[in-house]
C-alpha positions as CSV (number, residue, x, y, z in Angstrom):
1,L,19.9,-2.0,-21.1
2,A,23.6,-2.3,-22.0
3,A,23.8,1.5,-22.6
4,L,22.1,2.1,-19.2
5,S,24.5,-0.3,-17.5
6,D,27.5,1.7,-18.9
7,F,25.9,5.1,-18.1
8,L,24.6,4.5,-14.6
9,D,27.4,4.8,-12.0
10,F,25.7,4.1,-8.6
11,S,28.6,5.6,-6.7
12,K,28.5,9.0,-8.4
13,E,25.1,9.8,-10.0
14,P,22.6,12.0,-8.1
15,K,20.2,10.1,-5.9
16,S,17.1,11.4,-7.8
17,L,18.4,9.9,-11.1
18,L,19.1,6.5,-9.6
19,E,15.8,6.4,-7.8
20,K,14.0,7.3,-11.1
21,F,15.8,4.4,-12.8
22,L,14.9,1.9,-10.0
23,Y,11.2,3.0,-10.0
24,A,11.1,2.7,-13.8
25,A,12.4,-0.9,-13.4
26,A,9.8,-1.6,-10.6
27,F,6.9,-0.4,-12.7
28,S,8.0,-2.0,-16.0
29,P,4.9,-3.9,-17.3
30,R,6.8,-6.9,-18.7
31,P,10.4,-6.8,-17.3
32,S,13.1,-9.2,-18.5
33,G,15.7,-11.3,-16.6
34,E,18.4,-8.9,-18.0
35,L,16.7,-5.9,-16.3
36,L,16.7,-7.8,-12.9
37,R,20.3,-8.8,-13.4
38,L,21.2,-5.1,-14.1
39,V,19.5,-4.0,-10.9
40,L,21.2,-6.8,-8.9
41,D,24.6,-6.0,-10.3
42,K,24.2,-2.3,-9.5
43,L,23.2,-2.9,-5.9
44,D,25.5,-5.8,-5.1
45,G,28.0,-5.1,-2.3
46,K,28.2,-1.3,-2.9
47,Q,28.1,1.5,-0.3
48,L,25.0,3.4,-1.5
49,A,22.9,6.2,-0.1
50,P,20.2,4.7,2.2
51,E,17.4,6.0,0.0
52,V,18.9,4.4,-3.2
53,Q,19.5,1.1,-1.3
54,E,16.0,0.9,0.0
55,T,14.4,1.9,-3.4
56,G,16.6,-0.8,-5.0
57,I,15.3,-3.5,-2.6
58,V,11.6,-2.8,-3.1
59,A,12.2,-2.5,-6.9
60,M,14.0,-6.0,-6.8
61,G,10.9,-7.4,-5.1
62,S,8.6,-6.0,-7.8
63,L,10.8,-7.3,-10.6
64,V,10.9,-10.8,-9.0
65,G,7.1,-10.8,-8.6
66,K,6.4,-9.7,-12.2
67,L,8.9,-12.3,-13.7
68,C,7.2,-15.0,-11.7
69,Q,3.8,-13.8,-13.1
70,Q,5.3,-14.5,-16.5
71,K,6.0,-18.1,-15.3
72,L,9.8,-17.5,-15.3
73,C,10.3,-18.6,-11.7
74,G,12.7,-21.6,-11.7
75,L,13.5,-21.0,-15.3
76,Q,15.7,-18.0,-15.0
77,Q,18.7,-17.9,-12.8
78,E,18.3,-14.1,-12.1
79,V,14.9,-14.7,-10.5
80,E,16.3,-17.3,-8.0
81,H,19.2,-15.0,-7.3
82,G,16.8,-12.1,-6.7
83,V,14.7,-14.1,-4.2
84,E,17.8,-15.3,-2.4
85,T,19.2,-11.8,-2.2
86,I,16.0,-10.5,-0.5
87,L,15.8,-13.4,2.0
88,R,19.6,-13.2,2.8
89,G,19.2,-9.5,3.4
90,L,16.3,-10.1,5.7
91,R,18.2,-12.7,7.7
92,G,21.2,-10.4,8.0
93,A,19.3,-7.1,8.8
94,K,20.3,-5.6,12.1
95,E,18.1,-2.4,12.2
96,E,14.3,-2.5,12.4
97,S,14.1,-0.1,9.4
98,E,16.2,-2.6,7.3
99,V,13.9,-5.5,8.2
100,V,10.8,-3.5,7.3
101,I,12.2,-2.7,3.8
102,Y,13.0,-6.4,3.1
103,L,9.5,-7.4,4.3
104,L,7.9,-4.8,2.0
105,A,10.0,-6.2,-0.9
106,L,8.5,-9.7,-0.2
107,G,5.1,-8.0,-0.3
108,N,6.0,-6.7,-3.8
109,A,7.2,-10.2,-4.9
110,V,4.0,-12.0,-3.6
111,L,5.7,-15.4,-3.6
112,P,3.6,-18.1,-1.7
113,E,6.8,-19.8,-0.5
114,T,7.7,-16.7,1.5
115,I,4.5,-16.7,3.6
116,P,6.0,-18.8,6.5
117,T,8.8,-16.1,6.8
118,L,6.3,-13.3,6.8
119,L,4.2,-15.1,9.5
120,D,7.3,-15.5,11.8
121,H,8.0,-11.8,11.6
122,A,4.3,-10.9,12.0
123,E,4.0,-12.9,15.3
124,E,7.4,-12.5,16.8
125,G,8.5,-9.0,15.8
126,P,8.1,-5.6,17.5
127,A,5.3,-3.3,16.4
128,T,6.9,-1.8,13.2
129,I,8.0,-5.2,11.9
130,T,4.7,-6.9,12.7
131,T,2.9,-4.0,10.8
132,A,5.2,-4.4,7.8
133,A,4.8,-8.3,7.7
134,I,1.0,-8.1,8.0
135,S,0.8,-5.4,5.3
136,A,2.9,-7.7,3.0
137,L,0.5,-10.6,3.7
138,Q,-2.5,-8.3,2.8
139,R,-1.0,-8.2,-0.8
140,F,-1.6,-11.9,-1.3
141,P,-4.8,-13.1,-3.1
142,A,-7.4,-15.1,-1.1
143,Q,-6.3,-18.5,-2.4
144,H,-2.9,-18.1,-0.5
145,I,-4.5,-17.0,2.8
146,S,-4.6,-20.6,4.1
147,G,-5.8,-22.0,7.4
148,K,-2.3,-21.6,8.8
149,V,-2.3,-17.8,8.0
150,K,-5.7,-17.4,9.5
151,R,-4.7,-19.2,12.7
152,A,-1.7,-16.8,13.0
153,M,-4.0,-13.7,12.4
154,R,-6.4,-15.0,15.1
155,R,-3.5,-15.3,17.6
156,I,-2.4,-11.7,16.8
157,F,-5.9,-10.2,17.0
158,H,-7.0,-12.1,20.1
159,E,-3.4,-11.6,21.6
160,K,-3.0,-15.3,22.5
161,R,0.8,-15.3,22.9
162,K,1.6,-11.6,23.7
163,S,0.1,-8.2,23.5
164,Y,0.2,-6.3,20.1
165,E,-0.1,-2.7,19.1
166,K,-3.7,-1.8,18.1
167,A,-2.9,-1.1,14.5
168,C,-1.4,-4.6,14.1
169,R,-4.4,-6.2,15.7
170,L,-6.8,-4.3,13.3
171,A,-4.7,-5.3,10.3
172,A,-4.9,-9.0,11.4
173,A,-8.7,-8.6,11.7
174,E,-8.9,-7.1,8.2
175,I,-7.1,-10.2,6.7
176,L,-9.6,-12.5,8.5
177,L,-12.6,-10.4,7.2
178,D,-11.4,-9.9,3.7
179,N,-10.4,-13.5,2.7
180,E,-13.4,-15.8,2.6
181,P,-14.1,-15.3,6.3
182,L,-15.6,-18.0,8.5
183,P,-18.8,-17.1,10.4
184,M,-17.0,-17.9,13.7
185,D,-14.2,-15.5,12.9
186,V,-16.7,-12.6,12.2
187,I,-18.6,-13.4,15.4
188,N,-15.4,-13.5,17.5
189,I,-14.2,-10.2,16.1
190,L,-17.5,-8.6,16.9
191,L,-17.5,-10.0,20.4
192,A,-13.9,-8.9,20.9
193,A,-14.8,-5.3,19.8
194,N,-16.9,-5.0,22.9
195,E,-13.8,-5.4,25.0
196,L,-11.6,-2.9,23.1
197,E,-11.2,0.8,23.9
198,T,-13.7,3.1,22.2
199,E,-11.7,4.3,19.1
200,T,-10.4,0.8,18.2
201,A,-13.9,-0.7,18.6
202,T,-15.5,2.1,16.6
203,F,-13.1,1.6,13.7
204,L,-13.5,-2.2,13.7
205,L,-17.3,-2.1,13.8
206,L,-17.3,0.4,10.9
207,K,-15.1,-2.0,8.9
208,V,-17.7,-4.8,9.5
209,Q,-20.6,-2.5,8.6
210,N,-18.8,-1.5,5.4
211,S,-18.6,-5.2,4.3
212,L,-22.5,-5.3,4.6
213,R,-23.0,-2.3,2.3
214,A,-20.5,-3.2,-0.4
215,D,-21.9,-5.8,-3.0
216,Y,-18.4,-6.8,-4.0
217,H,-17.1,-7.5,-0.4
218,P,-16.3,-11.2,0.2
219,A,-17.8,-11.2,3.7
220,R,-21.2,-9.7,2.7
221,K,-23.3,-12.9,2.6
222,I,-21.8,-14.2,5.9
223,M,-22.4,-10.7,7.5
224,K,-26.0,-10.7,6.4
225,D,-26.6,-14.1,8.0
226,I,-24.9,-13.1,11.3
227,M,-26.8,-9.8,11.5
228,R,-30.0,-11.7,11.7
229,D,-29.0,-12.7,15.3
230,P,-30.4,-10.0,17.7
231,R,-27.7,-10.9,20.3
232,I,-25.2,-9.3,17.9
233,N,-27.1,-6.8,15.8
234,N,-28.3,-4.5,18.6
235,Y,-27.7,-1.0,19.9
236,N,-25.3,-2.1,22.7
237,F,-23.0,-3.6,20.1
238,F,-23.0,-0.9,17.5
239,S,-23.3,2.3,19.6
240,K,-19.6,3.0,20.1
241,A,-19.2,6.8,20.0
242,G,-15.6,7.2,18.8
243,I,-14.4,9.6,16.1
244,S,-12.5,7.0,14.1
245,S,-14.0,6.1,10.8
246,S,-13.8,3.7,7.9
247,F,-15.6,4.2,4.6
248,S,-15.5,2.6,1.2
249,G,-17.7,3.0,-1.8
250,P,-17.8,2.9,-5.6
251,L,-16.4,5.7,-7.8
252,T,-17.1,4.1,-11.2
253,V,-19.3,1.1,-12.1
254,T,-19.4,-0.4,-15.5
255,R,-20.1,-3.9,-16.8
256,D,-16.4,-4.7,-16.9
257,L,-14.9,-2.4,-14.2
258,L,-15.5,-1.3,-10.7
259,S,-13.3,1.4,-9.2
260,T,-13.6,2.1,-5.4
261,F,-12.4,4.7,-3.0
262,G,-11.8,4.0,0.7
263,L,-10.7,6.2,3.6
264,D,-9.7,4.8,7.0
265,L,-9.0,7.1,9.9
266,L,-7.9,5.6,13.3
267,F,-7.6,7.9,16.2
268,L,-6.0,7.6,19.7
269,E,-8.3,7.9,22.7
270,G,-7.1,11.5,23.2
271,G,-8.2,12.4,19.7
272,F,-4.8,12.4,17.9
273,L,-4.7,10.8,14.4
274,R,-2.8,7.5,14.6
275,K,-3.2,6.3,11.1
276,S,-5.0,7.4,7.9
277,V,-5.3,5.2,4.8
278,S,-6.7,6.4,1.5
279,D,-7.2,3.7,-1.1
280,F,-8.2,3.6,-4.8
281,S,-8.8,0.1,-6.2
282,L,-9.9,-1.4,-9.5
283,L,-11.8,-4.7,-9.7
284,S,-12.4,-6.4,-13.0
285,H,-13.5,-10.0,-13.7
286,G,-12.4,-11.3,-10.3
287,Q,-9.0,-9.5,-10.4
288,Q,-8.1,-6.6,-8.1
289,L,-5.5,-3.9,-8.7
290,R,-4.6,-1.5,-6.0
291,A,-4.2,1.6,-8.1
292,A,-3.1,3.9,-5.2
293,Q,-2.9,3.5,-1.5
294,V,-1.4,6.2,0.7
295,T,-0.9,5.6,4.4
296,I,0.2,8.3,6.9
297,E,1.1,7.0,10.4
298,A,2.0,8.9,13.6
299,Q,3.0,7.0,16.8
300,G,4.3,7.8,20.2
301,M,2.2,11.0,20.4
302,E,0.5,9.9,23.6
303,S,3.6,10.8,25.7
304,M,3.8,14.3,24.0
305,L,0.2,14.9,25.0
306,G,0.7,13.6,28.5
307,E,-1.5,10.5,28.0
308,N,-0.8,7.2,29.6
309,V,0.0,4.1,27.4
310,L,-2.4,1.2,28.0
311,E,-1.2,-1.5,30.4
312,G,0.7,-4.3,28.7
313,E,1.5,-2.2,25.6
314,E,5.1,-1.1,24.9
315,E,5.5,2.6,24.6
316,P,6.2,3.3,20.9
317,E,8.9,5.6,19.7
318,L,7.8,9.0,18.6
319,M,7.6,8.8,14.8
320,A,5.6,10.0,11.8
321,G,5.9,8.7,8.3
322,M,4.1,7.8,5.1
323,S,4.1,4.8,2.7
324,A,2.4,4.3,-0.6
325,I,1.4,1.5,-3.0
326,F,0.8,2.4,-6.7
327,F,-0.3,-0.1,-9.3
328,D,0.5,-2.9,-6.8
329,V,4.1,-1.7,-6.3
330,Q,5.0,-0.7,-2.8
331,L,7.3,2.4,-2.7
332,R,10.0,3.1,-0.2
333,P,8.4,4.5,2.9
334,I,9.1,8.2,3.8
335,V,9.9,9.1,7.4
336,F,8.9,12.7,8.4
337,F,10.6,12.5,11.8
338,Q,11.8,9.8,14.2
339,G,12.4,10.6,17.8
340,Y,11.9,13.9,19.8
341,T,15.2,15.4,18.8
342,D,14.5,14.8,15.1
343,L,11.1,16.3,15.5
344,M,12.5,19.5,17.1
345,A,15.2,19.8,14.3
346,K,12.5,19.5,11.6
347,V,10.3,22.0,13.4
348,L,13.1,24.6,13.7
349,L,14.7,23.9,10.3
350,S,11.6,23.2,8.2
351,S,12.1,24.4,4.6
352,G,8.3,24.5,4.0
353,E,8.8,22.4,0.9
354,P,6.7,19.3,0.4
355,T,8.5,15.9,0.3
356,S,8.2,14.2,-3.1
357,V,7.1,10.6,-2.8
358,V,7.1,9.7,-6.5
359,K,7.3,11.7,-9.7
360,G,7.6,10.5,-13.3
361,N,6.1,8.9,-16.3
362,L,5.4,5.2,-16.2
363,L,4.7,2.8,-19.1
364,L,1.9,0.5,-17.7
365,M,0.8,-1.3,-20.9
366,D,2.8,-2.3,-23.9
367,H,1.1,-4.9,-26.0
368,H,1.8,-5.9,-29.7
369,Q,-0.1,-8.7,-31.4
370,V,-0.5,-9.9,-35.0
371,I,-3.9,-11.6,-35.7
372,P,-4.2,-13.7,-39.0
373,L,-7.7,-13.3,-40.5
374,Q,-9.5,-16.1,-42.4
375,S,-9.1,-14.2,-45.6
376,G,-5.3,-14.6,-45.3
377,F,-4.6,-11.0,-44.4
378,Q,-3.0,-10.0,-41.1
379,V,-4.1,-7.3,-38.6
380,A,-1.4,-5.8,-36.3
381,I,-2.7,-4.5,-33.0
382,K,-0.7,-2.1,-30.7
383,L,-1.7,-1.0,-27.3
384,Q,0.2,1.4,-25.1
385,G,-0.8,3.0,-21.8
386,G,1.2,5.5,-19.9
387,L,0.7,7.1,-16.5
388,G,2.1,10.5,-15.4
389,L,2.3,10.7,-11.6
390,D,3.3,13.4,-9.1
391,I,2.7,12.6,-5.4
392,S,4.0,14.8,-2.6
393,A,3.4,14.9,1.1
394,D,4.0,17.6,3.7
395,M,3.8,17.5,7.5
396,D,4.1,20.7,9.5
397,V,4.2,20.7,13.3
398,S,4.0,24.0,15.2
399,I,4.9,23.6,18.8
400,W,4.1,27.3,19.5
401,E,0.6,27.1,18.2
402,Q,0.2,23.4,19.2
403,E,-1.0,22.5,15.7
404,L,-0.2,19.7,13.2
405,K,-0.9,19.9,9.5
406,T,-0.5,17.1,7.0
407,S,-1.2,17.3,3.3
408,I,-1.0,14.7,0.5
409,S,-1.2,15.9,-3.0
410,T,-1.8,13.4,-5.8
411,R,-1.8,14.4,-9.5
412,G,-2.0,11.9,-12.2
413,S,-2.8,11.5,-15.9
414,L,-3.5,8.3,-17.9
415,A,-3.1,8.1,-21.6
416,I,-4.0,5.0,-23.7
417,D,-3.2,4.6,-27.4
418,F,-4.8,1.8,-29.4
419,Q,-4.0,1.1,-33.0
420,A,-5.2,-1.7,-35.4
421,E,-3.6,-1.8,-38.8
422,L,-4.5,-4.0,-41.9
423,D,-1.7,-4.0,-44.4
424,A,-2.3,-5.7,-47.8
425,P,-0.7,-5.2,-51.3
426,F,-3.7,-3.3,-52.6
427,L,-5.2,-1.9,-49.4
428,Q,-4.2,-0.2,-46.2
429,A,-6.5,0.6,-43.3
430,T,-5.8,1.9,-39.8
431,L,-8.1,2.3,-36.8
432,R,-6.8,4.4,-34.0
433,S,-8.2,5.4,-30.7
434,Q,-6.6,7.7,-28.0
435,T,-7.9,8.2,-24.5
436,E,-6.7,10.7,-21.9
437,L,-7.7,11.1,-18.3
438,E,-6.4,13.6,-15.7
439,T,-7.1,13.7,-12.0
440,S,-6.0,15.7,-9.0
441,I,-6.8,14.9,-5.3
442,Q,-5.6,16.7,-2.2
443,F,-6.1,15.3,1.3
444,D,-5.4,17.8,4.2
445,T,-5.7,17.3,8.0
446,I,-5.3,20.0,10.6
447,L,-5.2,19.1,14.3
448,K,-5.1,21.6,17.2
449,F,-4.0,19.9,20.4
450,S,-3.9,23.0,22.6
451,S,-7.1,21.9,24.4
452,S,-8.8,18.6,25.0
453,P,-10.6,17.1,23.1
454,V,-8.3,17.7,20.1
455,L,-9.9,19.9,17.4
456,M,-9.6,18.5,13.9
457,C,-10.4,19.4,10.4
458,L,-10.3,16.9,7.4
459,Q,-10.5,18.1,3.8
460,L,-10.6,15.9,0.7
461,K,-10.4,18.1,-2.4
462,E,-11.0,16.7,-5.8
463,E,-10.8,18.7,-9.0
464,Q,-13.0,18.1,-12.1
465,I,-11.7,15.1,-14.1
466,P,-11.2,15.9,-17.8
467,Y,-11.7,12.8,-20.0
468,R,-10.9,13.0,-23.7
């Protein structure tokens, strides 16, 4: 760390190298207080490129969260300094994009004492800030989703104080459904779905039906009880004919591990893709790890297509972007374009090269343990796990052909090396096991909006997974 500190000059080094260092820090399996201090020192009060500054803030949140998991909150000065730096930055942020980054950093930190701050921003902020605050709250385990949090989510979903953008309302409903839901909440969400426009209602009802199908879903038992009521479980309720969809199902099921894949697609009434979320999660012994979640959002497209915004809703700014969570670390969001002028510039000056979201090798596990045996001998156990990851995204808008293409490419390989060694004066024995897994997934969407309804093609391509 001392050598890194001397070598890294944040005012001169290329952005790619600095981002690589910051992400390496964010993904570190057992970071130290010294590593957090190094990151804080390098970011403190310097004029940095926006990408480096934003990556540094989300990395700081991840480091604070992991140090607190090691029970070092309150014991190490750096952790307190890290939390205060994020909260001070949030209070002083002027631009919406700055506020969003600090909220995402709080989502990485997952500190229960920051929940009131997140709730304030979720209820009072404009659409982008509300979305970021709710997504940060979704990172918290069920025991921290208290009655106060649920009351706030009800106010957002049922629009008790003001109107909210549909994606924000749906995210609030998800928190209510995914965290030990009350039967009354589920019934009220189902009743409200009858009043929503077709696409939003379709998406919400599919979310509810998913919880019925999945054995591991926390709402399954409550849903089964509610579905016995014919006033709710009937054709009138569940016959929404929108094209939005929500699906989740198991990929791998063993005695110790369940891995799931989920795909959410929310469309606008005119058929334009508003939001897509692909999610890979691992569940083991009551613990959940979000291995990968990639979200693509497009907003403000209604005005481009000549559609009217619903009464009471603010007209959102034209924007398309992407955000990703890997191994429970939220990365810096990528903006494809913001505003009509930016869109035109990107269309005319497009390089055709995909945007790299994250690329590198990450050490996920690093465990060393010495076990004394009853015979007096000792066994040394070493376990290391590394992940190679390359994720890129591309968005191509053709005004002339009235076509939009998006493509997310995810390539990853996981290597685990296990070694147990018995070392005695007259005997040496070693047991070694190596496991490798490679995977590649590509998700493409093509939309033609030259006619109404919009024509759309979705492709999910998965290559053979070699396992050695």
